[in-house]
N, C-alpha and C positions, 0 to 999 in steps of 0.2 A: 548791841556789838561791841567786844572790848575794845582796848585801844590797838593791843598786838593785831587783830582782825582789820579793824580800819587801817595799820599803817599797811596791811598786806593788800588788802584795797588799792590802795594808791598805789602800790609796788607794778600789780597787775594789771591794772585798769586806766592808769591815768595817758598813759601814749594812746591808746586803744577811744577814749573819749574824746581828748584832743583834736587826733586824728579826725574824728566825725565832726566836731565841731568847726574844726580847719576847713575842710573839706565845702563845708556849707557858707561859714563866713568870709572864708578867703583875706581873711586878715588876722596876722601871728598876734598881736597884740591883744584884743577881742576877743580871740581864742583861747588866750591863756585866762583872760578875768572870767570867762563864763565857766571853764572848766574849777578854775580854784573857788569860783562861788556854789559851784554844784557841790564839791568834794568839802564843803564848809560846811552847806545845808547838811549833807550826810552827818557830819562829826557834831551838828545839833540836835539830828534826830537820831544817832548812833542808839538810843534805850528801844527804838521801837522798829528799827530797821536789822534786820538776822543777816550774818552774812553771804548765806545762801542767797538772797536777794540782792545783794548790795551791786551786781554789776545791772541790771536792768533798773532800780531803784537812781544809780547815776546817771543812765542813759535818760532815763525819763525826765531827770529832775534837768542835766544840760540840754535836756532838747526843749524844755519850756522854758530857760534861762535865753538859750538862741534866741527862739521866737522873742519872747521880750523884747530883748536887747535888738534885733530885727525891726519892731515895731515902733522903738524908740529911733532909731536910724531915720526910717521912715517919715516922724515929725520934724526933724531936724533940717531945715536945709542949705546947704551950703553953697557958696560960690567958688568955682577954681576958676585961678586966675591965670590962663595964659602966655605964653611968652611968645616971642614971633621968631627967636632962634632956636624955636624946638625943630629937629629935623626928625623924619618921619624915612626910614629906610622899610622899603617896600620887598625884604628881601626874602624867599618863602625858607622856612623852616620846618623839615620831615619830622615833628617832635610826637608817639603816640600820647606821651603822659598831656602836653597840651592841648590835643584834638581830643582828648578825652576829658581834661577841665574845662575846655570850651563847652562840648556837648553837654557834659552836667550843669553850665552856667545857663544854660538857655533852658532848663527846667523850672518850673514853679519851684518856691521853698518846700511845698509839702511832698512833692515829685521826689528832688534833691534828695532829701534826707531818707525818703523811702526806698529810693533806690543804695544810698549807701548805707542804711542799714541791714539791708537782706544781702545784698551781691558784696559790700566791703566786710562788714561785722560777722555776717550770717546767723542775724537773727529769725525767729521762725514769724511767720505771719499772726500768731495769736502775742506773740510779743512783744511787733514792733506796733501793734494793734495797742496794749497796754501802755505804751512808750507813746504814741502819738495821740491817744486819745480817741482814735478811730475804732470801728468795728473790723472784723478779721476780712470782711466780702469788701467794703472801701478799701483795705490795704493790698487787695487784690486787685481790684481795681485800677484805684489810682498807680500801682506799680506796672499792670501792664502796659497802661496808656505812656506811662515816663519813657519804658521799653523802646514802644512804639518809635515813638519821639526819638530816641537815644538812634535809633537803628535807621531812621531815614534821615538823620542827618549824617550819622558816620558811613551810609552809602554813597552819597554824593562826592564824585572824585573832588570837587572844588573845595570842599570843606577839610578833605585829607591830606592834598598834595600840597 
């Protein structure tokens, strides 16, 4: 891959990779770090990566970086200090984006990644399998189960209203 092709990859794919990682991690700074390290890894391996395979390579690297990041977070135990002066309002908000984000957050990391790769990014089952190191049939089964979970959550009026 040439420097020009690499720069084109950054221009074309950076937002998509960032959106995918952000939807999974739900933390902007961590998402930026994961995406940056994915692009850094692609730069370091630019001799082996062809331009036509760069999108798949980026999503694969970013996905694995994200999984590593999540594993590190699970090992670190943080204590939150709660203030007595925190007020909680119980005001209902009818916001479709929030409802969808809540529904996605109830999925496992793998299921959420599969839904985002298929329905948000438009990857084929075969491409998702390569990115996540799952077989095509596993992708289909996990995605089917994730969609059932999403449907069951979204059809309950108390979750949407």
